[in-house]
C-alpha positions as CSV (number, residue, x, y, z in Angstrom):
1,M,0.0,0.0,0.0
2,A,1.5,3.3,-1.1
3,A,1.9,6.1,1.4
4,E,-0.8,8.8,1.2
5,I,0.5,12.2,0.2
6,R,-2.1,14.1,2.1
7,D,-0.7,12.7,5.4
8,Y,2.5,14.7,4.7
9,K,1.1,18.2,4.3
10,G,3.6,20.6,5.6
11,K,6.3,18.0,5.7
12,R,9.3,17.4,3.5
13,V,8.6,15.6,0.2
14,H,11.7,14.6,-1.8
15,F,11.4,14.0,-5.6
16,I,14.0,11.7,-7.2
17,G,14.3,12.7,-10.9
18,I,12.7,16.0,-10.3
19,G,13.7,17.4,-13.6
20,G,11.3,15.3,-15.7
21,S,8.3,17.1,-17.2
22,S,5.8,15.3,-15.1
23,M,7.9,15.2,-11.9
24,S,8.8,18.9,-12.1
25,G,5.2,19.8,-12.5
26,L,4.1,17.7,-9.6
27,A,6.8,19.1,-7.4
28,G,5.6,22.7,-8.2
29,L,2.0,21.7,-7.5
30,L,2.8,20.2,-4.1
31,R,4.9,23.2,-3.2
32,E,1.9,25.5,-4.0
33,E,-0.3,23.3,-1.7
34,G,2.0,23.7,1.3
35,Y,4.4,20.8,1.1
36,N,8.2,21.3,1.8
37,V,9.6,20.1,-1.5
38,T,13.2,19.1,-2.3
39,G,14.6,17.1,-5.2
40,S,17.5,15.7,-7.1
41,D,18.2,14.9,-10.7
42,K,21.2,13.5,-12.6
43,T,21.4,16.7,-14.8
44,Q,20.6,20.4,-14.5
45,S,18.0,21.7,-16.9
46,H,15.7,24.6,-17.4
47,K,13.1,22.7,-15.4
48,T,15.4,22.3,-12.4
49,D,16.4,25.9,-12.8
50,H,12.8,27.0,-12.8
51,L,12.1,25.1,-9.6
52,V,15.1,26.6,-7.9
53,E,13.9,30.0,-8.8
54,K,10.6,29.1,-7.0
55,G,12.6,28.2,-3.9
56,V,12.9,24.4,-4.3
57,P,16.3,23.1,-3.2
58,I,17.7,20.7,-5.8
59,S,20.8,18.5,-5.8
60,I,22.4,17.6,-9.1
61,G,23.5,14.0,-8.9
62,H,22.0,11.2,-6.9
63,D,23.5,10.7,-3.5
64,P,22.1,8.9,-0.4
65,A,22.6,12.0,1.7
66,N,20.1,13.9,-0.4
67,I,17.2,12.1,1.2
68,H,18.3,12.4,4.8
69,G,15.6,14.3,6.7
70,A,12.9,13.6,4.1
71,D,9.5,12.4,5.3
72,V,8.4,10.8,2.1
73,I,10.0,10.0,-1.3
74,V,8.4,10.5,-4.7
75,Y,9.9,8.6,-7.7
76,S,9.0,7.7,-11.3
77,A,9.0,4.3,-13.0
78,A,12.3,5.3,-14.5
79,I,14.0,5.4,-11.1
80,A,14.9,1.8,-10.1
81,A,14.9,0.5,-6.6
82,T,18.7,0.3,-6.8
83,N,19.0,4.1,-7.2
84,P,21.2,5.2,-4.3
85,E,18.6,7.6,-2.9
86,R,15.7,5.0,-3.1
87,A,18.0,2.4,-1.6
88,E,18.9,4.7,1.3
89,A,15.2,5.6,1.8
90,A,14.4,1.9,2.0
91,R,17.2,1.3,4.5
92,L,16.0,4.2,6.7
93,G,12.3,3.2,6.4
94,I,11.2,6.4,4.6
95,P,7.9,5.8,2.8
96,Q,8.0,6.0,-1.0
97,I,5.3,6.9,-3.5
98,E,5.5,6.1,-7.2
99,R,4.6,9.1,-9.5
100,C,1.4,7.5,-10.9
101,D,0.2,6.7,-7.4
102,L,0.7,10.3,-6.5
103,I,-1.3,11.5,-9.5
104,G,-4.1,9.1,-8.6
105,Q,-4.2,10.3,-5.1
106,L,-4.3,14.0,-6.2
107,M,-7.3,13.3,-8.6
108,Q,-9.2,11.1,-6.2
109,G,-12.6,12.5,-5.3
110,S,-12.7,14.9,-8.3
111,D,-16.2,15.5,-9.6
112,F,-15.2,15.5,-13.2
113,A,-11.8,13.8,-13.8
114,V,-10.7,13.4,-17.4
115,A,-7.9,10.9,-18.1
116,V,-6.5,11.2,-21.6
117,S,-5.0,7.9,-22.8
118,G,-3.8,6.4,-26.0
119,T,-0.6,5.3,-27.7
120,H,-0.2,8.6,-29.6
121,G,-1.5,12.1,-29.1
122,K,-2.0,12.2,-25.3
123,T,0.0,15.3,-24.6
124,T,-1.5,17.3,-27.5
125,T,-5.1,16.2,-26.6
126,T,-4.6,16.9,-22.9
127,S,-3.1,20.3,-23.7
128,M,-6.0,21.2,-26.1
129,L,-8.5,20.1,-23.4
130,A,-6.8,22.2,-20.7
131,Q,-6.9,25.3,-22.9
132,A,-10.5,24.7,-23.9
133,F,-11.7,24.2,-20.3
134,L,-9.9,27.3,-19.1
135,S,-11.0,29.4,-22.0
136,A,-14.6,28.4,-21.4
137,G,-14.5,29.5,-17.8
138,A,-13.8,26.2,-16.0
139,D,-11.2,26.0,-13.3
140,P,-9.6,22.5,-13.4
141,S,-6.5,21.1,-11.9
142,I,-4.2,20.0,-14.7
143,H,-1.3,17.6,-15.2
144,I,0.2,17.3,-18.6
145,G,3.2,15.1,-19.7
146,G,4.7,18.1,-21.5
147,E,4.7,21.8,-21.1
148,L,2.0,24.2,-22.3
149,D,2.7,27.9,-22.3
150,F,-1.0,28.6,-21.8
151,I,-0.8,27.3,-18.2
152,G,2.9,28.2,-17.7
153,G,4.2,24.7,-17.5
154,S,2.9,21.1,-17.0
155,T,0.6,21.5,-14.0
156,R,-2.0,23.9,-12.7
157,R,-3.8,23.9,-9.4
158,G,-7.5,24.6,-9.8
159,T,-10.2,25.3,-7.3
160,S,-13.1,23.4,-8.8
161,G,-13.8,19.6,-8.7
162,D,-12.4,19.2,-12.2
163,F,-9.2,17.4,-12.9
164,I,-7.5,16.9,-16.4
165,V,-4.6,14.4,-16.5
166,E,-2.5,12.7,-19.2
167,A,-2.7,9.0,-18.6
168,C,0.2,6.9,-19.8
169,E,-0.2,3.2,-20.3
170,F,3.5,2.3,-19.7
171,N,4.0,0.0,-16.7
172,G,0.2,0.1,-16.2
173,S,0.5,3.6,-14.8
174,F,-3.0,4.7,-15.8
175,L,-4.5,1.9,-13.7
176,H,-3.7,3.9,-10.6
177,F,-5.9,6.8,-11.6
178,H,-9.5,7.7,-10.7
179,P,-11.2,9.0,-13.8
180,T,-14.9,9.8,-14.4
181,V,-14.2,10.4,-18.1
182,A,-11.6,8.6,-20.2
183,I,-10.4,9.5,-23.7
184,I,-8.7,6.8,-25.8
185,T,-7.0,8.4,-28.8
186,N,-5.8,5.1,-30.3
187,I,-4.4,1.7,-29.3
188,D,-1.2,0.8,-31.1
189,E,2.0,-1.2,-30.6
190,D,4.4,0.4,-28.1
191,H,6.1,-0.4,-24.8
192,L,6.3,-4.0,-25.9
193,D,9.1,-4.6,-23.4
194,F,6.4,-4.3,-20.8
195,F,3.2,-5.6,-22.6
196,G,4.7,-8.2,-24.9
197,D,2.1,-7.9,-27.7
198,I,-0.8,-5.7,-28.9
199,E,-3.4,-8.0,-27.3
200,H,-2.0,-7.3,-23.8
201,I,-2.0,-3.6,-24.7
202,E,-5.7,-3.7,-25.6
203,A,-6.4,-5.6,-22.4
204,A,-4.7,-2.9,-20.3
205,F,-6.9,-0.3,-21.9
206,A,-10.0,-2.4,-21.2
207,N,-8.9,-2.6,-17.6
208,F,-8.5,1.2,-17.6
209,T,-12.1,1.7,-18.7
210,R,-13.2,-0.5,-15.8
211,L,-12.0,2.3,-13.5
212,L,-14.9,4.5,-14.8
213,P,-18.1,4.8,-12.8
214,E,-21.4,3.7,-14.3
215,D,-22.4,7.3,-14.8
216,G,-19.0,8.1,-16.4
217,W,-18.0,8.4,-20.0
218,C,-15.6,6.7,-22.4
219,V,-14.7,8.8,-25.5
220,A,-12.7,7.0,-28.1
221,W,-11.5,7.2,-31.7
222,G,-14.0,5.0,-33.4
223,D,-12.0,4.5,-36.6
224,D,-9.4,2.5,-34.5
225,E,-10.8,-1.0,-34.2
226,R,-9.3,-1.7,-30.9
227,A,-10.1,1.7,-29.3
228,R,-13.7,1.3,-30.6
229,R,-14.1,-2.2,-29.1
230,V,-12.7,-1.2,-25.7
231,C,-15.0,1.9,-25.6
232,L,-18.2,0.1,-26.6
233,N,-17.5,-2.6,-24.0
234,A,-17.1,-0.1,-21.2
235,K,-19.9,-0.3,-18.5
236,C,-20.7,3.4,-18.8
237,S,-21.8,5.9,-21.4
238,H,-19.7,6.1,-24.5
239,M,-19.0,8.4,-27.4
240,T,-16.9,7.5,-30.5
241,Y,-15.5,10.2,-32.8
242,G,-13.8,10.0,-36.2
243,L,-14.4,10.2,-39.9
244,G,-16.3,6.9,-40.3
245,P,-20.1,7.1,-40.7
246,D,-20.7,4.9,-37.6
247,N,-19.1,7.4,-35.2
248,D,-21.2,9.5,-32.8
249,L,-19.2,12.6,-33.3
250,R,-18.0,13.4,-36.9
251,P,-16.7,16.4,-38.9
252,E,-18.8,17.5,-41.8
253,N,-17.8,20.1,-44.4
254,L,-14.2,19.2,-43.6
255,H,-11.6,21.2,-45.4
256,Y,-7.9,22.2,-44.8
257,D,-6.3,25.5,-45.5
258,A,-2.9,26.0,-47.2
259,R,-1.1,25.3,-44.0
260,G,-2.9,22.0,-43.4
261,R,-5.2,23.3,-40.6
262,A,-8.7,21.8,-40.5
263,G,-12.1,23.6,-40.5
264,F,-15.3,21.7,-40.0
265,D,-18.8,21.5,-38.5
266,A,-18.9,19.1,-35.5
267,M,-21.9,16.8,-35.8
268,L,-23.0,14.8,-32.7
269,N,-25.5,12.1,-33.6
270,G,-26.6,14.2,-36.6
271,E,-26.9,17.5,-34.7
272,R,-24.5,20.4,-35.4
273,I,-22.9,21.5,-32.1
274,G,-20.5,24.0,-33.5
275,H,-18.1,25.1,-36.2
276,F,-14.3,24.8,-35.6
277,H,-11.0,25.9,-37.0
278,I,-8.0,24.1,-35.5
279,G,-4.8,26.1,-34.9
280,V,-2.5,23.1,-35.6
281,A,-2.2,21.2,-38.8
282,T,-2.8,17.6,-40.0
283,E,-5.7,15.2,-39.7
284,V,-4.2,13.7,-36.5
285,N,-4.6,17.0,-34.7
286,M,-8.1,17.4,-36.1
287,L,-9.0,14.0,-34.6
288,D,-7.5,15.0,-31.2
289,A,-9.6,18.2,-31.4
290,L,-12.7,16.1,-32.0
291,A,-12.0,14.2,-28.7
292,V,-11.7,17.5,-26.9
293,I,-15.0,18.8,-28.4
294,G,-16.7,15.6,-27.3
295,V,-15.6,16.0,-23.7
296,C,-16.3,19.7,-23.6
297,H,-19.9,18.9,-24.8
298,I,-20.3,16.3,-22.0
299,K,-19.2,18.9,-19.5
300,G,-21.6,21.4,-21.0
301,L,-19.1,24.1,-21.9
302,D,-19.8,27.0,-24.2
303,M,-18.9,25.6,-27.7
304,E,-18.1,29.1,-29.1
305,K,-15.5,29.6,-26.4
306,V,-14.2,26.0,-27.0
307,A,-14.0,26.8,-30.7
308,R,-12.0,30.0,-30.0
309,A,-9.6,28.0,-27.7
310,L,-8.9,25.4,-30.4
311,E,-8.3,28.0,-33.0
312,E,-5.8,29.7,-30.8
313,F,-4.1,26.5,-29.7
314,K,-0.4,26.5,-30.8
315,G,0.7,23.2,-29.3
316,A,2.8,22.0,-26.4
317,H,6.6,22.2,-26.1
318,R,8.5,19.4,-27.8
319,R,5.4,18.7,-30.1
320,F,6.8,19.9,-33.4
321,E,8.3,22.9,-31.7
322,L,10.3,25.4,-33.6
323,T,13.6,25.9,-31.6
324,S,15.6,28.1,-33.9
325,V,16.2,29.3,-37.5
326,T,19.9,28.5,-38.0
327,D,21.8,29.1,-41.2
328,G,18.3,29.8,-42.7
329,V,17.1,26.3,-41.7
330,E,14.0,26.0,-39.6
331,C,14.9,23.6,-36.8
332,Y,12.1,21.7,-35.0
333,T,12.0,19.1,-32.3
334,D,9.3,16.5,-31.7
335,Y,8.7,14.1,-28.9
336,G,7.3,11.4,-31.2
337,H,9.3,8.2,-30.8
338,N,7.3,5.5,-32.6
339,P,6.5,5.2,-36.3
340,A,3.0,6.8,-36.3
341,E,4.2,9.8,-34.3
342,I,7.3,10.4,-36.4
343,K,5.3,10.1,-39.6
344,N,2.9,12.9,-38.4
345,A,5.9,15.1,-37.5
346,L,7.3,14.6,-41.0
347,R,3.9,15.5,-42.5
348,L,4.0,18.7,-40.6
349,A,7.5,19.4,-41.8
350,D,6.5,18.7,-45.3
351,L,3.7,21.2,-45.0
352,K,6.3,23.8,-43.9
353,L,8.4,23.1,-46.9
354,A,5.4,23.4,-49.2
355,E,5.2,27.0,-48.1
356,K,8.7,27.8,-49.4
357,Q,9.6,28.9,-52.9
358,P,11.9,27.4,-53.9
359,R,11.2,24.3,-51.9
360,G,14.0,23.2,-49.6
361,E,14.9,19.7,-48.3
362,L,13.7,17.8,-45.2
363,W,16.3,16.6,-42.7
364,S,15.0,14.0,-40.2
365,V,17.2,13.3,-37.1
366,F,16.1,10.2,-35.2
367,Q,17.2,9.2,-31.7
368,P,15.9,5.7,-31.2
369,H,14.6,5.2,-27.6
370,T,15.3,1.9,-25.9
371,Y,16.8,-1.2,-27.4
372,S,13.6,-3.1,-27.1
373,R,11.5,-0.6,-29.0
374,T,14.1,-0.3,-31.7
375,K,14.2,-4.1,-32.1
376,T,10.4,-4.8,-31.9
377,L,9.5,-2.0,-34.3
378,F,12.5,-2.2,-36.5
379,D,10.7,-3.0,-39.8
380,Q,8.1,-0.3,-39.1
381,F,10.8,2.3,-38.5
382,L,12.3,1.4,-41.9
383,E,8.9,2.5,-43.5
384,T,8.7,5.7,-41.4
385,F,11.0,8.2,-43.1
386,D,9.9,8.2,-46.7
387,L,9.0,11.9,-46.7
388,A,12.5,12.9,-45.6
389,D,15.3,13.8,-48.0
390,H,17.9,13.0,-45.5
391,V,17.8,10.8,-42.3
392,L,20.4,11.0,-39.6
393,V,20.3,8.4,-36.9
394,T,22.0,8.9,-33.5
395,D,23.0,6.2,-31.0
396,I,20.1,4.5,-29.2
397,M,19.1,6.1,-25.9
398,A,19.0,3.2,-23.5
399,A,16.9,4.9,-20.9
400,R,15.9,2.2,-18.4
401,E,17.5,-0.7,-20.3
402,V,20.9,-2.4,-20.5
403,D,22.5,-2.9,-23.9
404,P,21.6,-6.5,-25.0
405,G,24.3,-6.5,-27.6
406,D,22.1,-7.5,-30.5
407,I,20.7,-4.2,-31.7
408,N,22.3,-0.8,-32.5
409,S,21.6,2.3,-34.6
410,E,24.0,1.3,-37.4
411,M,21.7,-1.6,-38.3
412,L,19.1,0.8,-39.5
413,I,21.3,2.5,-42.0
414,A,21.7,0.0,-44.8
415,P,18.0,-1.0,-45.0
416,L,17.0,2.7,-45.0
417,R,19.4,3.3,-47.9
418,A,17.9,0.3,-49.7
419,R,14.6,2.2,-49.7
420,G,16.4,5.0,-51.5
421,L,16.9,7.2,-48.5
422,D,20.0,9.2,-47.8
423,A,20.6,7.7,-44.4
424,V,23.7,8.5,-42.3
425,L,24.8,7.3,-38.8
426,T,25.8,10.3,-36.6
427,P,26.3,8.7,-33.2
428,S,26.6,11.8,-31.0
429,F,24.9,15.2,-31.0
430,D,28.2,16.8,-31.9
431,D,28.5,14.4,-34.9
432,T,25.0,15.2,-35.9
433,E,25.3,19.0,-35.6
434,A,28.6,19.0,-37.6
435,Y,27.0,16.9,-40.4
436,L,24.0,19.1,-40.6
437,R,26.0,22.3,-40.7
438,A,28.2,20.9,-43.4
439,H,25.3,19.9,-45.7
440,W,22.1,21.7,-45.0
441,K,21.1,24.8,-47.0
442,P,18.9,27.9,-46.4
443,G,15.3,27.0,-46.9
444,D,15.6,23.5,-45.6
445,V,13.7,22.1,-42.6
446,M,15.2,19.9,-39.9
447,V,13.1,18.0,-37.3
448,S,14.6,15.9,-34.5
449,H,12.5,12.9,-33.2
450,G,12.6,11.1,-29.8
451,C,11.4,11.0,-26.3
452,G,14.9,11.0,-24.8
453,D,17.2,14.0,-24.7
454,I,17.3,14.7,-28.4
455,D,15.9,18.2,-27.7
456,L,19.3,19.0,-26.4
457,L,20.7,18.7,-29.9
458,N,18.3,21.5,-30.9
459,E,19.3,23.6,-27.9
460,Q,23.0,23.3,-28.8
461,I,22.3,24.2,-32.4
462,A,20.4,27.3,-31.3
463,A,23.1,28.2,-28.7
464,H,25.9,28.0,-31.4
465,G,24.0,30.2,-33.8
466,D,24.7,30.5,-37.5
467,T,27.7,28.7,-38.9
468,R,30.7,31.0,-39.4
469,P,33.1,30.5,-42.3
470,G,35.6,27.8,-41.5
471,D,33.4,26.2,-38.8
472,T,32.7,23.1,-40.9
473,E,34.2,21.2,-43.8
474,G,32.1,20.4,-46.8
């Protein structure tokens, strides 16, 4: 049984890995609620700097002494029990709370608690939903797996009984939550190191919907066979959305402007509930907006205000985020780390290139994340980059895994070249930056992909500025 965070109000809560998007937001939220928050992380970042500015003491590096005097420890699934701080806490008998348990405790008892799940699109959908609720006058507490400028970060403390949370399926994390409304954006292959196969992934989502009360709602993308099946089998009210004629919520008079942004009438069971223009491009984001519209309708929010929020929505950080224009090249970073997400980012990049006269070239920089994902989705990754003119592949980020010795980034290069792609192995960020600067041209677009630290490549490119004569060799 996990410790209960509310038993430690006013006491010292120590976060191990406080620099993560989710953990840093939770740390800030608890500090606002009167907890004495401290933390540690292996590296300094803008997130740790921001918390320090708020008065949160943070140690860089993991040391057993960091937790001395703490009353309770918060850690994420990425922090193993062998971590020196967790091991010391266990030795001293200091209670520990896993991040997902903490989120579940914070949302418990909420009158209207929306958990946004799905293999892809969780952060964007959660961010859209947060902006729509706030713009329509609601006052929810919010927890997003990324950062949204509209709320000044990843979390927000509300005063109503509403709670909006991004619900990740990895490690069964979302099974610790207490939703009254669930969104399922899709069910696809990912985290196979934990689930094993797609059938077990679908079963986890089915278990997730069993958390919903009988008077709750399940809202799912009805064009996804697995998401639709899970939704319709839920023992509560349900709403499907999508392009197919069998969906409850559908776009009619759908069109896209020159920048790929959708406009449409939202039709719920044949009744028009509003007209919408979405501020971010591609069909994927249009579908995420449909999910948001469905939940806002269930909540009874003003659809005109919701429409204005969706039109003004600009996206969350690390979701096809422009980080610099360097050497005349637009540089973007995107958190997408599996084939479907990477393809969507490349479609967005292709739309950016379509606006340019003359059209430049598309550079895709891929940081594979975990050996197991690279191995299990290997063939799918080979079919992912066809829109790109050039593909640079960095070393695999191991994250929580140990190198098994039978998979590496170089193994992707020859098969990608066999598909006609200009694929190059650039193991480190320094290698990648040097290759880009030696070969890209003004008018090109570069997008880096991955849920590891690939955004640091973009940061160093921006920090170094335009290439000076003699900096690179052709």
